[in-house]
Residue frames as qw, qx, qy, qz and C-alpha x, y, z in Angstrom:
[[0.153, -0.819, -0.302, 0.463, 24.56, -5.51, -37.36],
 [0.472, 0.527, 0.273, 0.651, 24.81, -2.60, -39.81],
 [0.239, -0.614, -0.196, 0.726, 25.79, 0.99, -39.22],
 [0.352, 0.647, 0.488, 0.468, 24.19, 3.54, -41.54],
 [0.155, -0.374, -0.117, 0.907, 24.89, 7.27, -41.76],
 [0.233, 0.705, 0.623, 0.246, 22.04, 9.40, -43.10],
 [0.245, 0.225, 0.047, 0.942, 22.23, 13.08, -44.19],
 [0.134, 0.067, 0.291, -0.945, 20.25, 16.06, -43.08],
 [0.086, 0.461, 0.883, 0.017, 16.53, 15.24, -42.58],
 [0.071, 0.028, -0.026, -0.997, 15.14, 18.81, -42.08],
 [0.499, 0.207, 0.430, -0.723, 11.68, 17.56, -41.29],
 [0.574, 0.288, -0.557, -0.527, 11.39, 15.26, -44.32],
 [0.602, -0.214, 0.672, -0.375, 9.72, 12.45, -42.39],
 [0.879, 0.344, 0.160, -0.290, 8.21, 10.53, -45.35],
 [0.636, 0.617, -0.460, 0.055, 11.48, 10.13, -47.34],
 [0.146, -0.536, 0.752, -0.355, 13.24, 9.15, -44.05],
 [0.744, -0.043, 0.561, -0.361, 10.78, 6.35, -43.39],
 [0.841, 0.509, -0.061, -0.171, 11.01, 5.27, -47.03],
 [0.360, 0.674, -0.625, 0.157, 14.78, 5.13, -46.79],
 [0.424, -0.383, 0.733, -0.369, 14.61, 3.05, -43.64],
 [0.869, 0.222, 0.319, -0.306, 12.33, 0.62, -45.45],
 [0.675, 0.662, -0.324, -0.026, 14.84, 0.43, -48.36],
 [0.102, 0.597, -0.739, 0.294, 17.63, -0.34, -45.86],
 [0.789, -0.289, -0.524, -0.140, 15.44, -2.91, -44.04],
 [0.045, 0.512, -0.530, 0.675, 16.61, -1.12, -40.93],
 [0.723, -0.416, -0.551, -0.028, 16.14, -3.17, -37.76],
 [0.165, -0.784, 0.280, -0.529, 16.45, -1.02, -34.59],
 [0.883, -0.442, 0.121, -0.097, 17.01, -4.17, -32.56],
 [0.860, -0.139, 0.239, 0.429, 20.40, -4.82, -34.20],
 [0.528, 0.493, 0.183, 0.667, 21.24, -1.94, -36.57],
 [0.320, -0.617, -0.222, 0.684, 22.46, 1.58, -35.78],
 [0.358, 0.811, 0.291, 0.359, 21.75, 4.91, -37.45],
 [0.410, -0.347, -0.057, 0.841, 24.12, 7.86, -37.44],
 [0.232, 0.852, 0.438, 0.167, 22.37, 11.11, -38.30],
 [0.504, 0.213, -0.029, 0.836, 24.28, 14.23, -39.33],
 [0.097, -0.432, -0.393, 0.806, 21.91, 16.56, -37.52],
 [0.301, 0.143, -0.212, -0.919, 19.44, 19.24, -38.78],
 [0.126, 0.295, 0.943, -0.084, 16.61, 16.96, -37.92],
 [0.122, 0.742, 0.585, -0.305, 14.16, 19.85, -38.14],
 [0.080, 0.696, -0.017, -0.714, 13.06, 22.95, -40.07],
 [0.190, 0.355, -0.559, -0.725, 12.18, 23.72, -43.64],
 [0.225, -0.095, -0.918, -0.312, 10.40, 20.40, -44.20],
 [0.499, -0.392, -0.273, -0.723, 6.70, 19.82, -43.42],
 [0.848, -0.389, -0.324, -0.161, 7.00, 17.29, -40.58],
 [0.208, 0.568, -0.598, 0.525, 9.63, 18.45, -38.09],
 [0.596, -0.377, 0.431, -0.563, 7.53, 17.41, -35.06],
 [0.979, 0.069, 0.026, -0.191, 6.85, 13.91, -36.46],
 [0.694, 0.509, -0.429, 0.273, 10.54, 13.55, -37.44],
 [0.012, -0.561, 0.603, -0.567, 11.85, 14.52, -34.02],
 [0.770, -0.257, 0.329, -0.483, 9.41, 12.26, -32.21],
 [0.971, 0.197, -0.111, -0.079, 10.34, 9.32, -34.36],
 [0.522, 0.540, -0.533, 0.389, 14.09, 9.77, -34.02],
 [0.284, -0.500, 0.573, -0.584, 13.77, 10.10, -30.28],
 [0.897, -0.118, 0.176, -0.388, 11.60, 6.90, -30.20],
 [0.822, 0.377, -0.422, 0.065, 14.48, 4.89, -31.78],
 [0.755, -0.644, 0.119, 0.020, 16.40, 5.12, -28.49],
 [0.504, -0.616, 0.511, 0.324, 19.89, 3.71, -28.43],
 [0.731, 0.300, 0.531, 0.305, 19.63, 2.55, -32.04],
 [0.378, 0.829, 0.175, 0.373, 20.21, 6.13, -33.23],
 [0.498, -0.450, -0.055, 0.739, 23.09, 8.55, -32.71],
 [0.305, 0.829, 0.303, 0.358, 22.38, 12.09, -33.91],
 [0.440, -0.172, -0.141, 0.870, 24.72, 15.03, -33.65],
 [0.092, 0.804, 0.369, -0.457, 23.43, 18.58, -33.34],
 [0.434, 0.399, 0.387, 0.709, 23.19, 20.76, -36.41],
 [0.090, 0.014, -0.110, 0.990, 22.73, 24.48, -36.65],
 [0.448, -0.337, -0.399, -0.726, 18.96, 24.20, -37.26],
 [0.657, -0.421, -0.617, 0.099, 18.54, 21.97, -34.18],
 [0.393, -0.189, -0.373, 0.819, 20.42, 24.57, -32.13],
 [0.144, -0.169, -0.128, -0.967, 18.13, 27.31, -33.41],
 [0.584, -0.449, -0.571, -0.363, 15.11, 25.29, -32.41],
 [0.610, -0.370, -0.537, 0.449, 16.56, 25.07, -28.94],
 [0.196, -0.031, -0.122, 0.972, 17.15, 28.83, -28.92],
 [0.370, -0.335, -0.365, -0.786, 13.54, 29.48, -29.95],
 [0.662, -0.446, -0.599, -0.065, 12.33, 27.11, -27.26],
 [0.524, -0.311, -0.419, 0.673, 14.47, 28.87, -24.63],
 [0.014, 0.926, 0.376, -0.033, 13.03, 32.20, -25.73],
 [0.446, -0.575, 0.161, 0.667, 16.39, 33.84, -26.52],
 [0.096, -0.101, 0.532, 0.835, 15.61, 34.59, -30.20],
 [0.528, 0.385, 0.240, -0.718, 12.52, 35.68, -32.08],
 [0.674, 0.332, 0.654, 0.088, 10.65, 33.77, -34.69],
 [0.122, 0.498, -0.401, -0.759, 11.42, 34.63, -38.35],
 [0.761, 0.371, -0.103, -0.522, 9.72, 33.58, -41.55],
 [0.471, 0.439, -0.760, -0.092, 12.43, 31.00, -42.21],
 [0.089, 0.110, -0.927, 0.349, 11.46, 29.07, -39.13],
 [0.620, -0.071, 0.028, -0.781, 7.66, 29.04, -39.45],
 [0.743, 0.047, -0.631, -0.219, 7.83, 25.26, -39.92],
 [0.358, 0.078, -0.782, 0.504, 8.83, 24.93, -36.25],
 [0.378, -0.318, 0.123, -0.861, 5.69, 26.62, -34.94],
 [0.849, -0.221, -0.257, -0.405, 3.66, 23.39, -34.48],
 [0.719, 0.075, -0.594, 0.354, 6.62, 21.64, -32.90],
 [0.158, 0.202, -0.481, 0.839, 7.04, 24.30, -30.25],
 [0.539, -0.238, 0.056, -0.806, 3.30, 24.28, -29.57],
 [0.718, -0.062, -0.676, -0.153, 3.19, 20.51, -29.06],
 [0.731, -0.633, -0.003, -0.254, 2.39, 19.08, -25.60],
 [0.912, -0.264, 0.073, 0.304, 5.69, 17.23, -25.63],
 [0.436, 0.828, -0.130, 0.327, 7.82, 20.15, -26.85],
 [0.353, -0.806, 0.429, -0.203, 9.66, 20.50, -23.55],
 [0.859, -0.236, 0.453, 0.033, 10.49, 16.81, -23.48],
 [0.808, 0.496, 0.169, 0.268, 11.65, 16.73, -27.08],
 [0.228, 0.891, -0.222, 0.323, 13.81, 19.86, -26.69],
 [0.560, -0.680, 0.453, -0.135, 15.32, 18.55, -23.50],
 [0.915, 0.043, 0.366, 0.167, 16.22, 15.31, -25.30],
 [0.622, 0.712, 0.048, 0.322, 17.68, 17.26, -28.24],
 [0.107, -0.923, 0.287, -0.231, 19.75, 19.45, -25.87],
 [0.659, -0.517, 0.546, -0.002, 21.51, 16.38, -24.59],
 [0.901, 0.386, 0.130, 0.149, 22.70, 15.16, -27.99],
 [0.625, -0.399, 0.243, 0.626, 26.41, 15.40, -28.85],
 [0.314, 0.842, -0.189, -0.397, 28.08, 17.69, -31.36],
 [0.427, 0.548, -0.705, -0.144, 30.54, 14.92, -32.39],
 [0.893, -0.217, 0.335, -0.208, 30.60, 11.16, -32.07],
 [0.261, 0.624, -0.726, -0.127, 33.52, 8.78, -32.72],
 [0.973, -0.095, 0.139, -0.155, 33.66, 5.05, -33.14],
 [0.291, -0.668, 0.656, 0.198, 37.13, 3.57, -32.67],
 [0.671, 0.048, 0.733, 0.104, 36.33, 0.31, -34.39],
 [0.579, 0.703, 0.395, 0.121, 35.19, 2.10, -37.48],
 [0.465, -0.211, 0.111, 0.853, 37.86, 4.87, -37.16],
 [0.038, 0.540, 0.509, 0.669, 35.01, 7.23, -38.05],
 [0.066, -0.382, -0.463, 0.797, 33.70, 10.44, -36.52],
 [0.095, 0.657, 0.621, 0.416, 30.42, 12.15, -37.35],
 [0.099, -0.419, -0.252, 0.867, 29.81, 15.89, -37.07],
 [0.425, 0.736, 0.456, -0.264, 27.24, 18.14, -38.67],
 [0.367, 0.915, -0.082, -0.145, 29.53, 20.50, -40.69],
 [0.712, 0.498, -0.369, 0.329, 33.16, 19.56, -40.16],
 [0.707, -0.626, -0.067, 0.321, 36.14, 19.94, -37.84],
 [0.060, 0.954, -0.267, -0.125, 38.99, 22.40, -37.76],
 [0.818, 0.437, -0.344, 0.147, 42.14, 21.18, -39.47],
 [0.133, 0.572, -0.625, 0.515, 44.24, 21.89, -36.35],
 [0.660, -0.321, 0.432, -0.524, 42.05, 19.70, -34.23],
 [0.131, 0.166, -0.975, -0.073, 42.82, 15.97, -33.93],
 [0.524, -0.365, -0.686, -0.348, 39.98, 13.57, -33.41],
 [0.485, -0.402, -0.623, 0.464, 40.56, 13.67, -29.65],
 [0.118, -0.187, -0.161, 0.962, 40.62, 17.48, -29.63],
 [0.343, -0.224, -0.462, -0.787, 37.47, 17.68, -31.71],
 [0.554, -0.439, -0.706, -0.038, 35.69, 15.43, -29.19],
 [0.400, -0.342, -0.458, 0.716, 37.05, 17.56, -26.32],
 [0.070, 0.011, -0.117, -0.991, 35.94, 20.83, -27.99],
 [0.462, -0.330, -0.609, -0.554, 32.51, 19.27, -28.68],
 [0.528, -0.425, -0.683, 0.272, 32.25, 18.16, -25.00],
 [0.161, -0.122, -0.254, 0.946, 32.84, 21.80, -23.89],
 [0.351, -0.112, -0.283, -0.886, 29.71, 22.83, -25.74],
 [0.588, -0.301, -0.720, -0.216, 27.74, 19.78, -24.70],
 [0.404, -0.322, -0.630, 0.579, 28.51, 20.52, -21.02],
 [0.056, 0.113, 0.112, -0.986, 27.45, 24.18, -21.44],
 [0.454, -0.152, -0.474, -0.739, 24.21, 23.18, -23.20],
 [0.632, -0.336, -0.697, -0.034, 23.38, 20.70, -20.45],
 [0.305, -0.131, -0.517, 0.789, 24.02, 23.23, -17.68],
 [0.009, 0.744, 0.574, -0.343, 21.61, 25.73, -16.11],
 [0.061, -0.625, 0.159, 0.762, 23.26, 28.41, -18.16],
 [0.462, 0.204, 0.743, 0.439, 22.16, 26.89, -21.46],
 [0.277, 0.867, 0.413, -0.014, 19.75, 29.78, -22.43],
 [0.096, -0.894, 0.247, 0.362, 22.66, 32.24, -22.30],
 [0.456, -0.272, 0.716, 0.454, 24.85, 29.85, -24.29],
 [0.432, 0.504, 0.699, 0.266, 22.20, 29.59, -26.98],
 [0.151, 0.954, 0.233, -0.115, 21.64, 33.33, -27.05],
 [0.207, -0.821, 0.378, 0.375, 25.40, 34.05, -27.34],
 [0.693, -0.028, 0.636, 0.338, 26.10, 31.49, -30.06],
 [0.512, 0.780, 0.345, 0.100, 24.97, 33.80, -32.89],
 [0.005, -0.927, 0.276, 0.253, 27.59, 35.70, -34.88],
 [0.865, 0.458, -0.141, 0.149, 30.49, 34.98, -37.26],
 [0.276, 0.673, -0.512, 0.457, 33.30, 35.99, -34.96],
 [0.171, -0.713, 0.544, 0.409, 35.90, 35.04, -33.86],
 [0.803, 0.507, -0.192, -0.247, 37.04, 33.60, -37.18],
 [0.484, 0.531, -0.658, 0.225, 40.41, 32.28, -36.03],
 [0.866, -0.398, -0.301, -0.014, 40.92, 29.46, -33.52],
 [0.163, 0.585, -0.583, 0.540, 43.09, 30.05, -30.49],
 [0.599, -0.275, -0.722, 0.210, 43.40, 27.90, -27.40],
 [0.177, -0.069, -0.408, 0.893, 43.33, 31.23, -25.50],
 [0.377, -0.354, -0.354, -0.779, 39.72, 31.88, -26.39],
 [0.038, -0.141, -0.832, 0.535, 37.44, 31.76, -23.35],
 [0.319, 0.346, 0.438, -0.766, 33.82, 32.08, -22.38],
 [0.625, 0.569, 0.409, -0.345, 31.05, 32.57, -24.93],
 [0.369, 0.752, -0.409, -0.362, 33.47, 33.50, -27.71],
 [0.096, -0.366, 0.921, 0.092, 35.24, 30.16, -27.37],
 [0.480, 0.274, 0.796, -0.247, 31.90, 28.27, -27.37],
 [0.530, 0.713, 0.091, -0.450, 30.72, 30.27, -30.39],
 [0.237, 0.615, -0.674, -0.334, 33.78, 29.37, -32.44],
 [0.234, -0.116, 0.965, -0.029, 33.40, 25.70, -31.60],
 [0.520, 0.503, 0.589, -0.361, 29.69, 25.76, -32.45],
 [0.460, 0.753, -0.151, -0.445, 30.36, 27.57, -35.74],
 [0.044, 0.516, -0.823, -0.234, 33.14, 25.16, -36.62],
 [0.240, 0.010, 0.967, -0.080, 31.20, 22.01, -35.91],
 [0.352, 0.537, 0.727, -0.244, 27.75, 23.13, -37.17],
 [0.357, 0.858, 0.154, -0.336, 28.19, 25.95, -39.73],
 [0.202, -0.642, 0.536, 0.510, 31.63, 25.72, -41.39],
 [0.843, 0.494, 0.211, -0.038, 32.12, 25.02, -45.05],
 [0.670, 0.576, -0.089, 0.459, 35.21, 26.87, -46.23],
 [0.566, -0.679, -0.021, 0.467, 38.34, 28.36, -44.73],
 [0.277, 0.929, -0.238, -0.061, 40.77, 31.00, -45.83],
 [0.734, 0.412, -0.448, 0.301, 44.39, 30.15, -46.56],
 [0.007, 0.495, -0.576, 0.650, 45.14, 31.45, -43.01],
 [0.295, -0.168, -0.919, 0.201, 42.69, 28.95, -41.57],
 [0.219, 0.109, 0.361, -0.900, 39.99, 31.48, -40.76],
 [0.306, 0.480, 0.816, -0.100, 36.24, 30.59, -40.98],
 [0.183, 0.070, -0.292, -0.936, 34.32, 32.15, -43.80],
 [0.235, 0.317, 0.854, -0.338, 30.69, 31.56, -42.83],
 [0.398, 0.521, 0.059, -0.753, 29.09, 33.60, -45.64],
 [0.356, 0.357, -0.688, -0.522, 29.76, 31.13, -48.41],
 [0.667, 0.021, 0.648, -0.367, 27.33, 28.24, -49.00],
 [0.726, 0.534, -0.154, -0.405, 27.57, 27.36, -52.67],
 [0.968, 0.189, -0.032, 0.165, 29.50, 24.86, -54.68],
 [0.611, -0.574, 0.213, 0.501, 33.20, 24.83, -53.84],
 [0.571, 0.259, 0.451, 0.635, 33.82, 25.51, -57.55],
 [0.064, 0.836, 0.301, 0.455, 32.16, 28.90, -57.15],
 [0.564, -0.726, -0.154, 0.361, 34.16, 29.89, -54.11],
 [0.216, 0.954, -0.200, 0.048, 36.31, 33.00, -54.50],
 [0.679, 0.442, -0.447, 0.379, 39.98, 32.65, -54.76],
 [0.051, 0.470, -0.596, 0.649, 41.68, 31.94, -51.43],
 [0.701, -0.209, 0.381, -0.566, 38.80, 29.90, -49.99],
 [0.434, 0.208, -0.858, -0.180, 38.96, 26.13, -49.79],
 [0.795, -0.375, -0.342, -0.332, 36.79, 23.40, -48.29],
 [0.488, -0.713, 0.425, -0.270, 37.70, 22.69, -44.72],
 [0.930, -0.143, 0.338, 0.033, 38.57, 19.02, -45.56],
 [0.776, 0.531, 0.005, 0.341, 41.17, 20.13, -48.11],
 [0.207, -0.929, 0.283, -0.119, 43.27, 22.13, -45.67],
 [0.599, 0.455, -0.607, 0.256, 46.94, 21.09, -45.44],
 [0.234, 0.249, -0.762, 0.550, 48.33, 19.22, -42.47],
 [0.653, -0.424, -0.224, -0.586, 44.95, 18.01, -41.22],
 [0.195, -0.427, 0.743, -0.476, 45.32, 16.97, -37.56],
 [0.768, 0.009, 0.418, -0.485, 42.38, 14.55, -37.89],
 [0.570, 0.461, -0.611, -0.299, 44.06, 12.58, -40.59],
 [0.159, 0.154, -0.961, 0.169, 43.53, 8.85, -40.09],
 [0.284, 0.361, 0.732, -0.504, 39.90, 9.30, -39.04],
 [0.048, 0.386, 0.683, 0.618, 37.09, 9.17, -41.60],
 [0.128, 0.253, 0.339, -0.897, 34.79, 12.20, -41.12],
 [0.054, 0.521, 0.792, 0.316, 31.11, 11.86, -41.94],
 [0.013, -0.380, -0.260, 0.888, 29.27, 15.17, -42.29],
 [0.282, 0.676, 0.668, 0.130, 26.27, 16.90, -43.78],
 [0.140, -0.739, -0.169, 0.637, 25.25, 20.58, -43.85],
 [0.003, -0.532, 0.415, 0.738, 26.66, 21.38, -47.36],
 [0.705, 0.418, 0.547, -0.173, 23.93, 20.37, -49.79],
 [0.475, 0.819, -0.210, -0.245, 25.64, 22.19, -52.68],
 [0.110, -0.581, 0.797, 0.123, 28.58, 19.81, -52.23],
 [0.850, 0.137, -0.287, -0.419, 26.45, 16.72, -52.52],
 [0.963, -0.228, 0.146, -0.020, 27.47, 13.11, -52.12],
 [0.390, 0.672, -0.616, 0.134, 31.17, 12.32, -51.80],
 [0.932, -0.337, 0.118, -0.069, 32.36, 8.95, -50.48],
 [0.498, 0.649, -0.514, 0.258, 36.10, 8.79, -49.94],
 [0.725, -0.127, -0.587, 0.338, 38.31, 6.94, -47.44],
 [0.300, 0.027, -0.402, 0.865, 39.00, 10.16, -45.50],
 [0.239, 0.228, 0.355, -0.874, 35.55, 11.76, -45.54],
 [0.077, 0.450, 0.856, 0.242, 31.90, 11.21, -46.47],
 [0.197, 0.121, 0.064, -0.971, 29.76, 14.17, -47.48],
 [0.009, 0.277, 0.960, 0.047, 26.16, 13.09, -47.18],
 [0.269, 0.584, 0.389, -0.660, 23.76, 16.06, -47.34],
 [0.262, 0.100, 0.715, 0.641, 22.27, 15.54, -50.82],
 [0.191, 0.046, -0.096, -0.976, 19.53, 18.12, -50.63],
 [0.008, -0.386, -0.922, 0.031, 16.46, 16.05, -49.71],
 [0.057, 0.653, 0.481, -0.582, 14.63, 19.19, -48.73],
 [0.179, 0.559, -0.289, -0.756, 15.31, 20.75, -52.17],
 [0.837, 0.377, 0.089, -0.388, 13.71, 17.80, -54.01],
 [0.361, 0.568, -0.736, -0.077, 16.91, 15.89, -54.59],
 [0.763, -0.059, -0.644, 0.000, 17.78, 12.74, -52.56],
 [0.584, -0.667, 0.370, -0.278, 18.01, 11.55, -49.03],
 [0.642, 0.478, -0.595, 0.075, 21.11, 9.42, -48.76],
 [0.800, -0.526, 0.279, -0.077, 22.29, 6.59, -46.49],
 [0.521, 0.578, -0.621, 0.096, 25.85, 5.18, -46.52],
 [0.929, -0.357, -0.097, 0.012, 26.66, 1.95, -44.73],
 [0.041, -0.881, 0.439, -0.174, 29.82, 2.54, -42.72],
 [0.646, -0.479, 0.586, -0.099, 30.80, -0.92, -41.48],
 [0.901, 0.294, 0.289, 0.132, 31.76, -2.41, -44.78],
 [0.539, -0.275, 0.337, 0.721, 35.04, -2.05, -46.65],
 [0.076, 0.232, 0.516, 0.821, 33.09, -0.76, -49.66],
 [0.228, 0.285, 0.506, -0.782, 30.44, 1.57, -48.31],
 [0.131, 0.461, 0.821, 0.311, 26.99, 0.86, -49.70],
 [0.117, 0.143, 0.042, -0.982, 25.03, 3.89, -50.82],
 [0.059, 0.534, 0.835, 0.121, 21.21, 3.90, -50.82],
 [0.034, 0.112, 0.025, -0.993, 19.11, 6.86, -51.88],
 [0.153, 0.635, 0.757, -0.015, 15.43, 7.79, -52.13],
 [0.140, 0.574, 0.299, 0.749, 13.80, 10.81, -53.72],
 [0.163, -0.215, -0.480, 0.835, 13.36, 13.83, -51.51],
 [0.064, 0.786, 0.614, -0.026, 10.68, 16.49, -51.23],
 [0.242, 0.191, 0.055, 0.950, 10.46, 20.06, -52.33],
 [0.151, -0.733, -0.638, 0.180, 8.23, 22.45, -50.35]]
């Protein structure tokens, strides 16, 4: 049995199927971990979402920011913009309600004790241990699976608060957790989120550092697998695996095998649209 992590799909169905062929993936015995952002930008979001759902228990996907925006569009709490035109056919599909209900019940973080590995879309706060990350993720998951989920989705937009506090409550608390797990790339020296930067870390202004380079990381001892940051590219280290390699921008779609001492990396060419 193999466990593979695959980076952001963003509707790139054909490279995804090609990659699974290269892996000789067997859903009867192998497991996929997906970093989220299954949809948007690419040409086949509907087909991608249907296929991932069809894999059943052989796939674990965490929610990304584009997935959450799809849910917000489906709930009618935000308006369509040009950036999200690729989701029109998905939301008009006969099974859109079923697909979005399935997606709404996906986790924001998943941990495997045997692999000492956790997957999230963007990252985790340096003050959160693995257990605390899972607890914070569960707060959002519970809210998204409640009758109040349209309000949760409507209130998740915005870059504040930027500083974590256990005293945060309500929608502000949920927004911070969502931003941390699905949008974060860099932090200030004071540990505040800076959600405006998306480029290479080498181009970040002075005083900003990647979240995984913060000092005194409470999640130390757990390998973190994440996507979201295509400008960062592929990094495979004992402490973290960055796996969004820009498939949607015509670069690669990447899989990393997680259950081997030396992680195996397999890549296929992506698509530019």
